[in-house]
HTML snippet that shows the backbone in 3Dmol.js (N, CA, C, O; Angstrom):
<script src="https://3Dmol.org/build/3Dmol-min.js"></script>
<div id="view" style="width:600px;height:400px;position:relative"></div>
<script>
const pdb = `
ATOM      1  N   MET A   1     -25.048 -38.199 -46.335  1.00  0.00           N
ATOM      2  CA  MET A   1     -24.497 -37.950 -44.432  1.00  0.00           C
ATOM      3  C   MET A   1     -23.322 -36.975 -44.730  1.00  0.00           C
ATOM      4  O   MET A   1     -23.227 -35.983 -44.006  1.00  0.00           O
ATOM      5  N   ARG A   2     -22.482 -37.149 -45.656  1.00  0.00           N
ATOM      6  CA  ARG A   2     -21.176 -36.611 -45.537  1.00  0.00           C
ATOM      7  C   ARG A   2     -21.706 -34.983 -46.120  1.00  0.00           C
ATOM      8  O   ARG A   2     -21.415 -34.051 -45.370  1.00  0.00           O
ATOM      9  N   LYS A   3     -22.245 -34.741 -47.046  1.00  0.00           N
ATOM     10  CA  LYS A   3     -22.881 -33.761 -47.964  1.00  0.00           C
ATOM     11  C   LYS A   3     -23.374 -32.299 -46.608  1.00  0.00           C
ATOM     12  O   LYS A   3     -22.980 -31.163 -46.348  1.00  0.00           O
ATOM     13  N   LEU A   4     -24.318 -33.162 -46.146  1.00  0.00           N
ATOM     14  CA  LEU A   4     -25.089 -32.789 -45.086  1.00  0.00           C
ATOM     15  C   LEU A   4     -23.885 -32.079 -44.200  1.00  0.00           C
ATOM     16  O   LEU A   4     -23.802 -30.853 -44.122  1.00  0.00           O
ATOM     17  N   PHE A   5     -23.042 -32.895 -43.597  1.00  0.00           N
ATOM     18  CA  PHE A   5     -22.132 -32.505 -42.832  1.00  0.00           C
ATOM     19  C   PHE A   5     -21.345 -31.312 -43.278  1.00  0.00           C
ATOM     20  O   PHE A   5     -21.248 -30.385 -42.474  1.00  0.00           O
ATOM     21  N   LEU A   6     -20.739 -31.202 -44.514  1.00  0.00           N
ATOM     22  CA  LEU A   6     -20.170 -30.417 -45.224  1.00  0.00           C
ATOM     23  C   LEU A   6     -21.146 -29.363 -45.239  1.00  0.00           C
ATOM     24  O   LEU A   6     -20.545 -28.342 -44.907  1.00  0.00           O
ATOM     25  N   THR A   7     -22.118 -29.156 -45.416  1.00  0.00           N
ATOM     26  CA  THR A   7     -23.126 -28.030 -45.560  1.00  0.00           C
ATOM     27  C   THR A   7     -23.555 -27.343 -44.526  1.00  0.00           C
ATOM     28  O   THR A   7     -24.039 -26.216 -44.617  1.00  0.00           O
ATOM     29  N   LYS A   8     -23.374 -28.108 -43.257  1.00  0.00           N
ATOM     30  CA  LYS A   8     -23.467 -27.416 -41.928  1.00  0.00           C
ATOM     31  C   LYS A   8     -22.132 -26.937 -41.508  1.00  0.00           C
ATOM     32  O   LYS A   8     -22.151 -25.935 -40.793  1.00  0.00           O
ATOM     33  N   ALA A   9     -20.963 -27.447 -41.804  1.00  0.00           N
ATOM     34  CA  ALA A   9     -19.885 -26.533 -41.419  1.00  0.00           C
ATOM     35  C   ALA A   9     -19.856 -25.249 -41.732  1.00  0.00           C
ATOM     36  O   ALA A   9     -19.640 -24.270 -41.017  1.00  0.00           O
ATOM     37  N   ILE A  10     -20.207 -25.376 -43.409  1.00  0.00           N
ATOM     38  CA  ILE A  10     -20.411 -24.026 -44.209  1.00  0.00           C
ATOM     39  C   ILE A  10     -20.981 -22.821 -43.404  1.00  0.00           C
ATOM     40  O   ILE A  10     -20.489 -21.718 -43.168  1.00  0.00           O
ATOM     41  N   LYS A  11     -22.341 -23.460 -43.007  1.00  0.00           N
ATOM     42  CA  LYS A  11     -22.799 -22.245 -42.649  1.00  0.00           C
ATOM     43  C   LYS A  11     -22.484 -21.852 -41.514  1.00  0.00           C
ATOM     44  O   LYS A  11     -22.654 -20.698 -41.120  1.00  0.00           O
ATOM     45  N   LYS A  12     -21.831 -23.062 -40.653  1.00  0.00           N
ATOM     46  CA  LYS A  12     -21.768 -22.493 -39.363  1.00  0.00           C
ATOM     47  C   LYS A  12     -20.166 -21.580 -39.239  1.00  0.00           C
ATOM     48  O   LYS A  12     -19.873 -20.847 -38.294  1.00  0.00           O
ATOM     49  N   TYR A  13     -19.321 -21.852 -40.400  1.00  0.00           N
ATOM     50  CA  TYR A  13     -18.169 -21.048 -40.580  1.00  0.00           C
ATOM     51  C   TYR A  13     -17.825 -19.917 -41.715  1.00  0.00           C
ATOM     52  O   TYR A  13     -16.740 -19.463 -42.077  1.00  0.00           O
ATOM     53  N   LYS A  14     -19.375 -19.592 -42.203  1.00  0.00           N
ATOM     54  CA  LYS A  14     -19.520 -18.927 -43.626  1.00  0.00           C
ATOM     55  C   LYS A  14     -18.452 -17.916 -43.017  1.00  0.00           C
ATOM     56  O   LYS A  14     -17.321 -18.048 -43.486  1.00  0.00           O
ATOM     57  N   ASP A  15     -18.613 -16.963 -42.083  1.00  0.00           N
ATOM     58  CA  ASP A  15     -17.826 -15.364 -42.141  1.00  0.00           C
ATOM     59  C   ASP A  15     -16.344 -15.855 -42.126  1.00  0.00           C
ATOM     60  O   ASP A  15     -15.553 -15.169 -42.773  1.00  0.00           O
ATOM     61  N   THR A  16     -15.825 -17.041 -41.421  1.00  0.00           N
ATOM     62  CA  THR A  16     -14.487 -17.293 -41.212  1.00  0.00           C
ATOM     63  C   THR A  16     -14.209 -17.497 -42.912  1.00  0.00           C
ATOM     64  O   THR A  16     -13.281 -16.988 -43.539  1.00  0.00           O
ATOM     65  N   ILE A  17     -15.094 -18.228 -43.363  1.00  0.00           N
ATOM     66  CA  ILE A  17     -14.625 -18.804 -45.025  1.00  0.00           C
ATOM     67  C   ILE A  17     -14.470 -17.372 -45.890  1.00  0.00           C
ATOM     68  O   ILE A  17     -13.569 -17.009 -46.646  1.00  0.00           O
ATOM     69  N   PHE A  18     -15.618 -16.756 -45.507  1.00  0.00           N
ATOM     70  CA  PHE A  18     -15.444 -15.456 -46.679  1.00  0.00           C
ATOM     71  C   PHE A  18     -14.625 -14.186 -46.140  1.00  0.00           C
ATOM     72  O   PHE A  18     -14.421 -13.371 -47.040  1.00  0.00           O
ATOM     73  N   ILE A  19     -14.060 -13.788 -44.780  1.00  0.00           N
ATOM     74  CA  ILE A  19     -12.673 -13.192 -44.892  1.00  0.00           C
ATOM     75  C   ILE A  19     -11.698 -13.860 -44.930  1.00  0.00           C
ATOM     76  O   ILE A  19     -10.708 -13.142 -44.798  1.00  0.00           O
ATOM     77  N   ALA A  20     -11.341 -15.365 -45.099  1.00  0.00           N
ATOM     78  CA  ALA A  20     -10.301 -15.955 -45.707  1.00  0.00           C
ATOM     79  C   ALA A  20     -10.277 -16.047 -47.088  1.00  0.00           C
ATOM     80  O   ALA A  20      -9.225 -16.496 -47.543  1.00  0.00           O
ATOM     81  N   SER A  21     -11.054 -15.777 -47.805  1.00  0.00           N
ATOM     82  CA  SER A  21     -11.423 -15.807 -49.054  1.00  0.00           C
ATOM     83  C   SER A  21     -11.075 -14.474 -49.640  1.00  0.00           C
ATOM     84  O   SER A  21     -10.288 -14.432 -50.586  1.00  0.00           O
ATOM     85  N   LEU A  22     -11.516 -13.560 -49.229  1.00  0.00           N
ATOM     86  CA  LEU A  22     -11.192 -12.085 -49.793  1.00  0.00           C
ATOM     87  C   LEU A  22     -10.033 -11.788 -49.162  1.00  0.00           C
ATOM     88  O   LEU A  22      -9.269 -11.008 -49.730  1.00  0.00           O
ATOM     89  N   TYR A  23      -9.707 -12.282 -48.011  1.00  0.00           N
ATOM     90  CA  TYR A  23      -8.055 -11.836 -47.733  1.00  0.00           C
ATOM     91  C   TYR A  23      -6.991 -12.715 -48.997  1.00  0.00           C
ATOM     92  O   TYR A  23      -5.930 -12.272 -49.437  1.00  0.00           O
ATOM     93  N   LEU A  24      -7.460 -13.664 -49.269  1.00  0.00           N
ATOM     94  CA  LEU A  24      -6.315 -14.790 -50.371  1.00  0.00           C
ATOM     95  C   LEU A  24      -6.454 -13.841 -51.657  1.00  0.00           C
ATOM     96  O   LEU A  24      -5.413 -13.567 -52.253  1.00  0.00           O
ATOM     97  N   LEU A  25      -7.892 -13.226 -52.211  1.00  0.00           N
ATOM     98  CA  LEU A  25      -8.012 -13.250 -53.374  1.00  0.00           C
ATOM     99  C   LEU A  25      -7.661 -11.576 -53.402  1.00  0.00           C
ATOM    100  O   LEU A  25      -7.766 -11.048 -54.509  1.00  0.00           O
ATOM    101  N   THR A  26      -7.275 -10.756 -52.322  1.00  0.00           N
ATOM    102  CA  THR A  26      -6.511  -9.601 -52.286  1.00  0.00           C
ATOM    103  C   THR A  26      -5.502  -9.806 -52.338  1.00  0.00           C
ATOM    104  O   THR A  26      -5.043  -9.258 -53.340  1.00  0.00           O
ATOM    105  N   ARG A  27      -4.512 -10.520 -51.606  1.00  0.00           N
ATOM    106  CA  ARG A  27      -3.291 -10.774 -51.105  1.00  0.00           C
ATOM    107  C   ARG A  27      -2.387 -11.390 -52.104  1.00  0.00           C
ATOM    108  O   ARG A  27      -1.204 -11.100 -52.278  1.00  0.00           O
ATOM    109  N   LEU A  28      -3.143 -12.348 -52.791  1.00  0.00           N
ATOM    110  CA  LEU A  28      -2.319 -13.470 -53.819  1.00  0.00           C
ATOM    111  C   LEU A  28      -2.002 -12.529 -55.065  1.00  0.00           C
ATOM    112  O   LEU A  28      -0.892 -12.852 -55.489  1.00  0.00           O
ATOM    113  N   PRO A  29      -2.474 -11.626 -55.718  1.00  0.00           N
ATOM    114  CA  PRO A  29      -1.896 -10.999 -56.724  1.00  0.00           C
ATOM    115  C   PRO A  29      -0.588 -10.350 -56.839  1.00  0.00           C
ATOM    116  O   PRO A  29       0.054 -10.118 -57.863  1.00  0.00           O
ATOM    117  N   PHE A  30      -0.167  -9.978 -55.048  1.00  0.00           N
ATOM    118  CA  PHE A  30       0.656  -9.287 -55.251  1.00  0.00           C
ATOM    119  C   PHE A  30       2.082 -10.186 -54.234  1.00  0.00           C
ATOM    120  O   PHE A  30       2.977  -9.637 -53.592  1.00  0.00           O
ATOM    121  N   LEU A  31       1.903 -11.250 -54.365  1.00  0.00           N
ATOM    122  CA  LEU A  31       2.842 -12.529 -53.843  1.00  0.00           C
ATOM    123  C   LEU A  31       4.107 -11.701 -54.880  1.00  0.00           C
ATOM    124  O   LEU A  31       4.023 -11.101 -55.951  1.00  0.00           O
ATOM    125  N   GLY A  32       5.349 -12.043 -53.890  1.00  0.00           N
ATOM    126  CA  GLY A  32       6.458 -11.977 -54.881  1.00  0.00           C
ATOM    127  C   GLY A  32       7.285 -10.944 -55.106  1.00  0.00           C
ATOM    128  O   GLY A  32       8.458 -10.991 -55.479  1.00  0.00           O
ATOM    129  N   SER A  33       6.311  -9.575 -54.750  1.00  0.00           N
ATOM    130  CA  SER A  33       6.898  -8.634 -55.002  1.00  0.00           C
ATOM    131  C   SER A  33       7.092  -8.080 -53.500  1.00  0.00           C
ATOM    132  O   SER A  33       6.411  -8.354 -52.511  1.00  0.00           O
ATOM    133  N   ASP A  34       8.343  -7.121 -53.615  1.00  0.00           N
ATOM    134  CA  ASP A  34       8.620  -6.882 -51.775  1.00  0.00           C
ATOM    135  C   ASP A  34       7.942  -5.375 -51.679  1.00  0.00           C
ATOM    136  O   ASP A  34       7.695  -4.430 -52.427  1.00  0.00           O
ATOM    137  N   ILE A  35       7.816  -5.693 -50.483  1.00  0.00           N
ATOM    138  CA  ILE A  35       7.412  -4.479 -49.804  1.00  0.00           C
ATOM    139  C   ILE A  35       8.536  -3.192 -50.124  1.00  0.00           C
ATOM    140  O   ILE A  35       9.608  -3.640 -49.718  1.00  0.00           O
ATOM    141  N   ILE A  36       8.708  -2.178 -50.521  1.00  0.00           N
ATOM    142  CA  ILE A  36       9.451  -1.082 -50.631  1.00  0.00           C
ATOM    143  C   ILE A  36       9.392  -0.060 -49.580  1.00  0.00           C
ATOM    144  O   ILE A  36       8.571   0.824 -49.336  1.00  0.00           O
ATOM    145  N   ASN A  37      10.581  -0.455 -48.981  1.00  0.00           N
ATOM    146  CA  ASN A  37      10.677   0.785 -47.541  1.00  0.00           C
ATOM    147  C   ASN A  37      11.927   0.967 -47.476  1.00  0.00           C
ATOM    148  O   ASN A  37      12.734   0.332 -48.155  1.00  0.00           O
ATOM    149  N   ILE A  38      12.248   1.932 -46.581  1.00  0.00           N
ATOM    150  CA  ILE A  38      14.045   2.540 -46.309  1.00  0.00           C
ATOM    151  C   ILE A  38      14.814   1.304 -46.295  1.00  0.00           C
ATOM    152  O   ILE A  38      15.654   0.899 -47.099  1.00  0.00           O
ATOM    153  N   ASP A  39      14.335   0.752 -45.162  1.00  0.00           N
ATOM    154  CA  ASP A  39      15.488  -0.393 -45.064  1.00  0.00           C
ATOM    155  C   ASP A  39      15.091  -1.991 -45.254  1.00  0.00           C
ATOM    156  O   ASP A  39      15.580  -2.890 -44.570  1.00  0.00           O
ATOM    157  N   ALA A  40      14.147  -2.171 -46.273  1.00  0.00           N
ATOM    158  CA  ALA A  40      14.191  -3.634 -46.937  1.00  0.00           C
ATOM    159  C   ALA A  40      15.413  -3.837 -47.770  1.00  0.00           C
ATOM    160  O   ALA A  40      15.490  -4.974 -48.234  1.00  0.00           O
ATOM    161  N   PRO A  41      16.248  -3.143 -48.034  1.00  0.00           N
ATOM    162  CA  PRO A  41      17.857  -4.013 -48.110  1.00  0.00           C
ATOM    163  C   PRO A  41      18.353  -4.670 -47.088  1.00  0.00           C
ATOM    164  O   PRO A  41      18.772  -5.827 -47.039  1.00  0.00           O
ATOM    165  N   ALA A  42      18.272  -3.745 -46.155  1.00  0.00           N
ATOM    166  CA  ALA A  42      19.122  -3.880 -45.021  1.00  0.00           C
ATOM    167  C   ALA A  42      18.689  -5.351 -43.890  1.00  0.00           C
ATOM    168  O   ALA A  42      19.310  -5.941 -43.006  1.00  0.00           O
ATOM    169  N   TRP A  43      17.451  -5.485 -44.437  1.00  0.00           N
ATOM    170  CA  TRP A  43      16.812  -6.409 -43.210  1.00  0.00           C
ATOM    171  C   TRP A  43      16.985  -7.806 -44.339  1.00  0.00           C
ATOM    172  O   TRP A  43      16.869  -8.906 -43.801  1.00  0.00           O
ATOM    173  N   ASN A  44      17.328  -7.785 -46.267  1.00  0.00           N
ATOM    174  CA  ASN A  44      17.065  -8.865 -46.683  1.00  0.00           C
ATOM    175  C   ASN A  44      18.587  -9.424 -46.437  1.00  0.00           C
ATOM    176  O   ASN A  44      18.811 -10.626 -46.291  1.00  0.00           O
ATOM    177  N   TYR A  45      19.652  -8.372 -46.406  1.00  0.00           N
ATOM    178  CA  TYR A  45      21.036  -8.528 -46.634  1.00  0.00           C
ATOM    179  C   TYR A  45      21.516  -8.897 -44.386  1.00  0.00           C
ATOM    180  O   TYR A  45      22.586  -9.151 -43.831  1.00  0.00           O
ATOM    181  N   ARG A  46      20.562  -8.780 -44.019  1.00  0.00           N
ATOM    182  CA  ARG A  46      21.174  -9.194 -42.732  1.00  0.00           C
ATOM    183  C   ARG A  46      20.307 -10.906 -42.493  1.00  0.00           C
ATOM    184  O   ARG A  46      20.801 -11.894 -41.950  1.00  0.00           O
ATOM    185  N   ALA A  47      19.179 -10.799 -42.990  1.00  0.00           N
ATOM    186  CA  ALA A  47      18.404 -12.408 -43.085  1.00  0.00           C
ATOM    187  C   ALA A  47      19.737 -13.520 -44.061  1.00  0.00           C
ATOM    188  O   ALA A  47      20.278 -14.557 -43.677  1.00  0.00           O
ATOM    189  N   LYS A  48      19.829 -13.117 -44.766  1.00  0.00           N
ATOM    190  CA  LYS A  48      20.719 -13.513 -45.752  1.00  0.00           C
ATOM    191  C   LYS A  48      21.734 -14.047 -45.018  1.00  0.00           C
ATOM    192  O   LYS A  48      22.030 -15.239 -44.936  1.00  0.00           O
ATOM    193  N   ASN A  49      22.417 -12.833 -44.324  1.00  0.00           N
ATOM    194  CA  ASN A  49      23.624 -13.530 -43.692  1.00  0.00           C
ATOM    195  C   ASN A  49      23.439 -14.073 -42.119  1.00  0.00           C
ATOM    196  O   ASN A  49      24.289 -14.810 -41.621  1.00  0.00           O
ATOM    197  N   PHE A  50      22.600 -13.768 -41.598  1.00  0.00           N
ATOM    198  CA  PHE A  50      22.038 -14.752 -40.066  1.00  0.00           C
ATOM    199  C   PHE A  50      22.024 -16.199 -40.691  1.00  0.00           C
ATOM    200  O   PHE A  50      22.686 -17.186 -40.371  1.00  0.00           O
ATOM    201  N   TYR A  51      20.980 -16.019 -41.776  1.00  0.00           N
ATOM    202  CA  TYR A  51      21.025 -17.892 -42.133  1.00  0.00           C
ATOM    203  C   TYR A  51      22.219 -18.342 -42.640  1.00  0.00           C
ATOM    204  O   TYR A  51      22.463 -19.515 -42.357  1.00  0.00           O
ATOM    205  N   THR A  52      23.275 -17.598 -43.498  1.00  0.00           N
ATOM    206  CA  THR A  52      24.416 -18.256 -43.496  1.00  0.00           C
ATOM    207  C   THR A  52      25.215 -18.592 -42.557  1.00  0.00           C
ATOM    208  O   THR A  52      25.802 -19.666 -42.686  1.00  0.00           O
ATOM    209  N   TYR A  53      25.418 -17.909 -41.561  1.00  0.00           N
ATOM    210  CA  TYR A  53      26.079 -17.927 -40.205  1.00  0.00           C
ATOM    211  C   TYR A  53      25.433 -19.237 -39.523  1.00  0.00           C
ATOM    212  O   TYR A  53      26.147 -20.012 -38.885  1.00  0.00           O
ATOM    213  N   LEU A  54      24.578 -19.368 -39.623  1.00  0.00           N
ATOM    214  CA  LEU A  54      23.190 -20.339 -38.864  1.00  0.00           C
ATOM    215  C   LEU A  54      23.621 -21.532 -39.383  1.00  0.00           C
ATOM    216  O   LEU A  54      23.814 -22.430 -38.564  1.00  0.00           O
ATOM    217  N   LYS A  55      23.907 -21.864 -41.047  1.00  0.00           N
ATOM    218  CA  LYS A  55      24.905 -22.824 -41.789  1.00  0.00           C
ATOM    219  C   LYS A  55      26.093 -23.757 -41.301  1.00  0.00           C
ATOM    220  O   LYS A  55      26.269 -24.949 -41.047  1.00  0.00           O
ATOM    221  N   GLN A  56      26.937 -22.368 -41.308  1.00  0.00           N
ATOM    222  CA  GLN A  56      28.353 -22.677 -41.037  1.00  0.00           C
ATOM    223  C   GLN A  56      28.401 -22.647 -39.435  1.00  0.00           C
ATOM    224  O   GLN A  56      29.434 -22.106 -39.042  1.00  0.00           O
ATOM    225  N   LEU A  57      27.476 -23.128 -38.309  1.00  0.00           N
ATOM    226  CA  LEU A  57      27.329 -23.211 -37.075  1.00  0.00           C
ATOM    227  C   LEU A  57      28.410 -22.073 -36.808  1.00  0.00           C
ATOM    228  O   LEU A  57      29.415 -22.592 -36.323  1.00  0.00           O
ATOM    229  N   ASP A  58      28.541 -20.727 -36.957  1.00  0.00           N
ATOM    230  CA  ASP A  58      28.902 -19.826 -36.596  1.00  0.00           C
ATOM    231  C   ASP A  58      28.091 -18.846 -35.649  1.00  0.00           C
ATOM    232  O   ASP A  58      28.014 -17.650 -35.928  1.00  0.00           O
ATOM    233  N   PHE A  59      27.592 -19.291 -34.715  1.00  0.00           N
ATOM    234  CA  PHE A  59      26.671 -18.844 -33.715  1.00  0.00           C
ATOM    235  C   PHE A  59      27.226 -17.347 -32.904  1.00  0.00           C
ATOM    236  O   PHE A  59      26.658 -17.059 -31.851  1.00  0.00           O
ATOM    237  N   SER A  60      27.984 -16.714 -33.261  1.00  0.00           N
ATOM    238  CA  SER A  60      28.352 -15.508 -32.707  1.00  0.00           C
ATOM    239  C   SER A  60      28.411 -14.348 -33.398  1.00  0.00           C
ATOM    240  O   SER A  60      28.457 -13.234 -32.877  1.00  0.00           O
ATOM    241  N   ASN A  61      28.412 -14.645 -34.901  1.00  0.00           N
ATOM    242  CA  ASN A  61      28.070 -13.403 -35.862  1.00  0.00           C
ATOM    243  C   ASN A  61      26.542 -13.181 -35.814  1.00  0.00           C
ATOM    244  O   ASN A  61      26.102 -12.140 -36.303  1.00  0.00           O
ATOM    245  N   THR A  62      25.653 -14.131 -35.231  1.00  0.00           N
ATOM    246  CA  THR A  62      24.390 -14.242 -36.118  1.00  0.00           C
ATOM    247  C   THR A  62      23.775 -13.189 -34.529  1.00  0.00           C
ATOM    248  O   THR A  62      22.560 -13.082 -34.361  1.00  0.00           O
ATOM    249  N   TYR A  63      24.498 -12.694 -33.789  1.00  0.00           N
ATOM    250  CA  TYR A  63      23.726 -11.754 -32.743  1.00  0.00           C
ATOM    251  C   TYR A  63      23.923 -10.500 -33.192  1.00  0.00           C
ATOM    252  O   TYR A  63      25.096 -10.170 -33.364  1.00  0.00           O
ATOM    253  N   ARG A  64      23.419 -10.034 -33.332  1.00  0.00           N
ATOM    254  CA  ARG A  64      23.112  -8.293 -33.994  1.00  0.00           C
ATOM    255  C   ARG A  64      23.185  -7.212 -32.872  1.00  0.00           C
ATOM    256  O   ARG A  64      24.190  -6.533 -32.665  1.00  0.00           O
ATOM    257  N   SER A  65      21.801  -7.101 -32.034  1.00  0.00           N
ATOM    258  CA  SER A  65      21.632  -6.593 -31.104  1.00  0.00           C
ATOM    259  C   SER A  65      20.258  -7.263 -30.809  1.00  0.00           C
ATOM    260  O   SER A  65      19.572  -8.003 -31.515  1.00  0.00           O
ATOM    261  N   TYR A  66      20.038  -6.713 -29.385  1.00  0.00           N
ATOM    262  CA  TYR A  66      18.509  -6.999 -29.001  1.00  0.00           C
ATOM    263  C   TYR A  66      17.459  -6.473 -29.979  1.00  0.00           C
ATOM    264  O   TYR A  66      17.272  -5.263 -30.100  1.00  0.00           O
ATOM    265  N   HIS A  67      16.830  -7.308 -30.618  1.00  0.00           N
ATOM    266  CA  HIS A  67      15.360  -6.506 -31.510  1.00  0.00           C
ATOM    267  C   HIS A  67      14.665  -7.736 -31.655  1.00  0.00           C
ATOM    268  O   HIS A  67      15.087  -8.888 -31.554  1.00  0.00           O
ATOM    269  N   PRO A  68      13.221  -7.185 -31.979  1.00  0.00           N
ATOM    270  CA  PRO A  68      12.457  -8.109 -32.232  1.00  0.00           C
ATOM    271  C   PRO A  68      12.652  -8.854 -33.598  1.00  0.00           C
ATOM    272  O   PRO A  68      12.254 -10.002 -33.793  1.00  0.00           O
ATOM    273  N   GLY A  69      13.072  -8.357 -34.193  1.00  0.00           N
ATOM    274  CA  GLY A  69      13.211  -8.786 -35.693  1.00  0.00           C
ATOM    275  C   GLY A  69      14.235  -9.793 -35.670  1.00  0.00           C
ATOM    276  O   GLY A  69      14.724  -9.877 -36.797  1.00  0.00           O
ATOM    277  N   VAL A  70      14.672 -10.454 -35.001  1.00  0.00           N
ATOM    278  CA  VAL A  70      15.519 -11.785 -35.036  1.00  0.00           C
ATOM    279  C   VAL A  70      14.393 -12.711 -35.711  1.00  0.00           C
ATOM    280  O   VAL A  70      14.713 -13.320 -36.732  1.00  0.00           O
ATOM    281  N   THR A  71      13.072 -12.853 -35.193  1.00  0.00           N
ATOM    282  CA  THR A  71      12.157 -13.859 -35.917  1.00  0.00           C
ATOM    283  C   THR A  71      12.210 -13.269 -36.854  1.00  0.00           C
ATOM    284  O   THR A  71      13.077 -13.915 -37.444  1.00  0.00           O
ATOM    285  N   LEU A  72      11.944 -12.490 -37.503  1.00  0.00           N
ATOM    286  CA  LEU A  72      12.017 -12.140 -38.752  1.00  0.00           C
ATOM    287  C   LEU A  72      13.405 -12.529 -39.529  1.00  0.00           C
ATOM    288  O   LEU A  72      13.400 -13.007 -40.664  1.00  0.00           O
ATOM    289  N   MET A  73      14.296 -12.330 -38.966  1.00  0.00           N
ATOM    290  CA  MET A  73      15.778 -12.936 -39.790  1.00  0.00           C
ATOM    291  C   MET A  73      15.640 -13.999 -39.882  1.00  0.00           C
ATOM    292  O   MET A  73      15.877 -14.451 -41.002  1.00  0.00           O
ATOM    293  N   TRP A  74      15.202 -14.967 -38.824  1.00  0.00           N
ATOM    294  CA  TRP A  74      15.456 -16.301 -39.155  1.00  0.00           C
ATOM    295  C   TRP A  74      14.006 -17.148 -40.126  1.00  0.00           C
ATOM    296  O   TRP A  74      13.882 -18.245 -40.671  1.00  0.00           O
ATOM    297  N   LEU A  75      13.348 -16.258 -39.992  1.00  0.00           N
ATOM    298  CA  LEU A  75      12.098 -16.891 -40.610  1.00  0.00           C
ATOM    299  C   LEU A  75      12.288 -16.278 -42.587  1.00  0.00           C
ATOM    300  O   LEU A  75      12.021 -17.040 -43.516  1.00  0.00           O
ATOM    301  N   SER A  76      12.668 -15.156 -42.747  1.00  0.00           N
ATOM    302  CA  SER A  76      12.959 -14.487 -43.781  1.00  0.00           C
ATOM    303  C   SER A  76      14.668 -15.637 -44.749  1.00  0.00           C
ATOM    304  O   SER A  76      14.930 -16.167 -45.829  1.00  0.00           O
ATOM    305  N   GLY A  77      15.190 -15.447 -43.620  1.00  0.00           N
ATOM    306  CA  GLY A  77      16.381 -15.928 -43.688  1.00  0.00           C
ATOM    307  C   GLY A  77      16.357 -17.553 -44.673  1.00  0.00           C
ATOM    308  O   GLY A  77      17.009 -17.838 -45.678  1.00  0.00           O
ATOM    309  N   PHE A  78      15.445 -18.300 -43.984  1.00  0.00           N
ATOM    310  CA  PHE A  78      15.168 -19.707 -44.400  1.00  0.00           C
ATOM    311  C   PHE A  78      14.071 -19.627 -45.591  1.00  0.00           C
ATOM    312  O   PHE A  78      13.733 -20.599 -46.267  1.00  0.00           O
ATOM    313  N   GLY A  79      13.592 -18.363 -45.732  1.00  0.00           N
ATOM    314  CA  GLY A  79      13.066 -18.302 -47.167  1.00  0.00           C
ATOM    315  C   GLY A  79      13.592 -18.288 -48.109  1.00  0.00           C
ATOM    316  O   GLY A  79      13.322 -18.931 -49.123  1.00  0.00           O
ATOM    317  N   ILE A  80      14.701 -17.317 -47.874  1.00  0.00           N
ATOM    318  CA  ILE A  80      15.446 -16.830 -49.013  1.00  0.00           C
ATOM    319  C   ILE A  80      16.593 -17.822 -49.657  1.00  0.00           C
ATOM    320  O   ILE A  80      17.061 -17.729 -50.792  1.00  0.00           O
ATOM    321  N   GLU A  81      17.001 -19.003 -48.437  1.00  0.00           N
ATOM    322  CA  GLU A  81      17.656 -19.840 -48.465  1.00  0.00           C
ATOM    323  C   GLU A  81      16.985 -20.807 -49.820  1.00  0.00           C
ATOM    324  O   GLU A  81      17.577 -20.978 -50.886  1.00  0.00           O
ATOM    325  N   THR A  82      15.816 -21.289 -49.524  1.00  0.00           N
ATOM    326  CA  THR A  82      14.623 -21.940 -49.666  1.00  0.00           C
ATOM    327  C   THR A  82      14.462 -21.978 -51.223  1.00  0.00           C
ATOM    328  O   THR A  82      14.574 -22.945 -51.977  1.00  0.00           O
ATOM    329  N   TYR A  83      14.142 -20.548 -51.530  1.00  0.00           N
ATOM    330  CA  TYR A  83      14.058 -19.915 -52.631  1.00  0.00           C
ATOM    331  C   TYR A  83      15.228 -19.878 -53.471  1.00  0.00           C
ATOM    332  O   TYR A  83      14.876 -19.832 -54.649  1.00  0.00           O
ATOM    333  N   SER A  84      16.494 -19.879 -53.334  1.00  0.00           N
ATOM    334  CA  SER A  84      17.505 -19.477 -53.946  1.00  0.00           C
ATOM    335  C   SER A  84      17.608 -20.965 -54.318  1.00  0.00           C
ATOM    336  O   SER A  84      17.682 -21.251 -55.513  1.00  0.00           O
ATOM    337  N   GLN A  85      17.623 -22.250 -53.086  1.00  0.00           N
ATOM    338  CA  GLN A  85      17.940 -23.768 -53.483  1.00  0.00           C
ATOM    339  C   GLN A  85      16.746 -24.120 -54.600  1.00  0.00           C
ATOM    340  O   GLN A  85      17.009 -25.003 -55.416  1.00  0.00           O
ATOM    341  N   ILE A  86      15.563 -23.520 -54.659  1.00  0.00           N
ATOM    342  CA  ILE A  86      14.796 -23.982 -55.775  1.00  0.00           C
ATOM    343  C   ILE A  86      14.834 -23.661 -57.124  1.00  0.00           C
ATOM    344  O   ILE A  86      14.457 -24.375 -58.054  1.00  0.00           O
ATOM    345  N   TYR A  87      15.542 -22.008 -57.207  1.00  0.00           N
ATOM    346  CA  TYR A  87      15.843 -21.256 -58.314  1.00  0.00           C
ATOM    347  C   TYR A  87      16.905 -22.071 -59.089  1.00  0.00           C
ATOM    348  O   TYR A  87      16.759 -22.183 -60.306  1.00  0.00           O
ATOM    349  N   LYS A  88      17.942 -22.637 -58.489  1.00  0.00           N
ATOM    350  CA  LYS A  88      18.867 -23.360 -59.154  1.00  0.00           C
ATOM    351  C   LYS A  88      18.447 -24.345 -60.121  1.00  0.00           C
ATOM    352  O   LYS A  88      19.089 -24.510 -61.159  1.00  0.00           O
ATOM    353  N   PHE A  89      16.944 -25.309 -59.727  1.00  0.00           N
ATOM    354  CA  PHE A  89      16.882 -26.098 -60.384  1.00  0.00           C
ATOM    355  C   PHE A  89      16.177 -25.639 -61.581  1.00  0.00           C
ATOM    356  O   PHE A  89      16.221 -26.193 -62.679  1.00  0.00           O
ATOM    357  N   PHE A  90      15.693 -24.860 -61.358  1.00  0.00           N
ATOM    358  CA  PHE A  90      14.829 -23.998 -62.492  1.00  0.00           C
ATOM    359  C   PHE A  90      15.618 -22.768 -63.684  1.00  0.00           C
ATOM    360  O   PHE A  90      15.095 -22.116 -64.587  1.00  0.00           O
ATOM    361  N   LYS A  91      16.751 -22.813 -63.307  1.00  0.00           N
ATOM    362  CA  LYS A  91      18.014 -21.641 -64.261  1.00  0.00           C
ATOM    363  C   LYS A  91      18.193 -22.235 -65.153  1.00  0.00           C
ATOM    364  O   LYS A  91      18.957 -21.824 -66.026  1.00  0.00           O
TER     365      LYS A  91
END
`;
const viewer = $3Dmol.createViewer("view");
viewer.addModel(pdb, "pdb");
viewer.setStyle({}, {cartoon: {color: "spectrum"}});
viewer.zoomTo();
viewer.render();
</script>
């Protein structure tokens, strides 16, 4: 019964599974390498500072200017901080 359900689900979503698998196979080898562009160091610096100010509850310094990249600073700052904390254990 369970195998029949799984087979039907695979047939129903075979296009989605194929596209997701293709995406993962082409993107996984490049994880961990930074995108090289002219302002990547500036964004990394801003993201680190942004998250540092959040941890210190210094909200006035988190404001840079209106920019849609604020969400990027939240996410990348959190990712950079998480990575640096995990890295300390394996150093």
